N, C-alpha and C positions, 0 to 999 in steps of 0.2 A: 766379537773377539776372533782373532785368527788362531787356527789350530796348527801346531808344528807337526808337519808330516815327515820330518827327518831330512837327511841330505839327499833329496830327490832332484834329479835333473828334470826341470819342468819348463824349459824354454822351447816349448813346442806349441803349435805345429810349425813345421818348416817344409820348404819345397822338397819333394821327393825327386831324386836324380838317379840316373844310371851312369856309372863310371865305365869307361871303355879304355882298353889299352891293346897295343899290337904286339904280338909275339910271332916272329918269323912270317910276316905279312898276313897274319890271321888275327882277327879281333877276339877278345873275350870281354865279357860284361859282368857287372854285378850291380845290384840295387843298393843304394846307400841313403840312409836317413840321417846321417851325421855330417853335415857340411856347415861351414861358417865363413863369414866375411872377416878378414884380418884387417885390411886397409883397402883403398879403392882399386888396387890392381892385384890383390892377392886373396886367395881363398884357402880354406883348410878342408881337407877331406879326411875323415877319420874312419879307418877300417880295422876290424878285428884282425889281429896278426896272422891268424890261420887262413885267411882268404888266399886263394890261388893267385888272384890278380896282383897281390902285393909284390910278389917276387918279380913280376913283369914290370911294374911301375918302378921298383927299385933298380932294375936293370936298365930300362930305357929312359927313365926320368921324365916321361910324358904320360898324360892321360886326358881323356875328354870327359866333360861333365854335361850330361843331357837332361834337361828338364823333362819330367814325365807329364804328359797330358792324359786325360781319361781314355782317349782312343788307343793309347799304347800301354795302358796299365796292365793288361793281362800278360803281355810279353815281359814287361818290366818286373812284375811280380814273379814270373817264372825264373828270370835270371837271378833273382834274390833267394830263390828257394832250392836251387840245385848247385852243387859244387863244381867249379871248373876243373878240379882234379879228377872228377869222375864223369863229367858231361862236357861235350864240345858245345859251347854256347855261341860259336861263331856265326851260325846261320839263323839265330833267333830274330835279328834285325837286319833289314837291308841297310847298307851303309856306303859311305864314300870315305876315302882317306882325305882328311882336311889339309890345309896349307902347312900346318905344323907337324903333320905325320901321324895324327891320332885318328881313330875311327869315329866318324860323324854319323850318327843314326839319322837316316832319312826321315823317319816318322816324327822325330823330335823337332819342334819349331825353334828351339833355342839350345845351342850347344856352345860350350866354352872349351877351347883347346888350351891346355895348361902345361907348364914345365915345372917340375919339382925343384924348389930352391932350398928346402930344408925338410927334415923329418923329425918329428917329436915322438919319442917312444914312451909309452906308459904301460902299466901292467895289462898285457893282453891286447894292446892296440898300437897301431902306427897311424900317426896323423901327418899327412902329407901337406906341407905348406907349398902352395903353387902360385906361380906368376901367371897371370892370364895372358896368353899369346894372341888369341883371336876369339871374338864372340860372333858366332854365326847365327843370324836370326832370319826367319822367313819374313819377307817384306810386308805381308799382310798383318804381321804382329807388331809392326812399328807405327808410332804416331807421326804426325806431321813434322816433328822436330827430329825424327830418326831415332827416337828412343823406344825401348820396349813398352808396349801398351798392355798393361796387365788387366785392362778391361776386355781385351781380346785374347791374350795369352792366358790360359787357365791352368796353371800348374796344379797337379795333385799335391796335397799337403800330407805330411806324415806326422802322426801324433804318437810319440814313443810309449808313454805309460800304458796305453790301451792297445797299441799296435793297430791303429785304425787309419784308413785313408780318408781324407776330407777334401772337399772342394772349396775354392776361394769364394768369398761372398761379395757383397755390394760395397761400392765406394762410399765412405761415410764423410769424407771431406778432404781438403788439401792440407798437407803438412804445414804446421805453424799458423793455420787459419783459425784456431780456437783460442788463441792467446787473448788475454784480457789484462787490464791493469790490475795490479795487486796492491 
């Protein structure tokens, strides 16, 4: 028998990302564990309304989404634990400005540049609905068909209820390969 644990958001773990935005040619960053897929060309990034970076995203309409790998976790965790209103986070990561004008973290093997197309506000949160402008991936993280190879790219996962970071596991099969006649 299943136990009712209440109205708990439990769709975790999910990839951990660092969001970047430019203010006056200077980047700022924050760690985010609330991202989602809307459709094939749009993502949602949900941030507490009090975050410093929100006002920059609202002003510029642009942000970058960088997947966190283990080698960059200490810097990613840092930008999630200090406030941009009190700390200059611009020097935490080496970066380049991408084709869409967003900061692209050099250490992240996978970065999406995005434009905000809508904002959904709820109590204490702003959820930015973003159109993907560019997806920048290190070539050694791509397979022979030019798609991201998650056997090589190893995103850190975030599990919300326990606030733990996890690693990806083994491949257990191809999608739709377990079907059987019913």
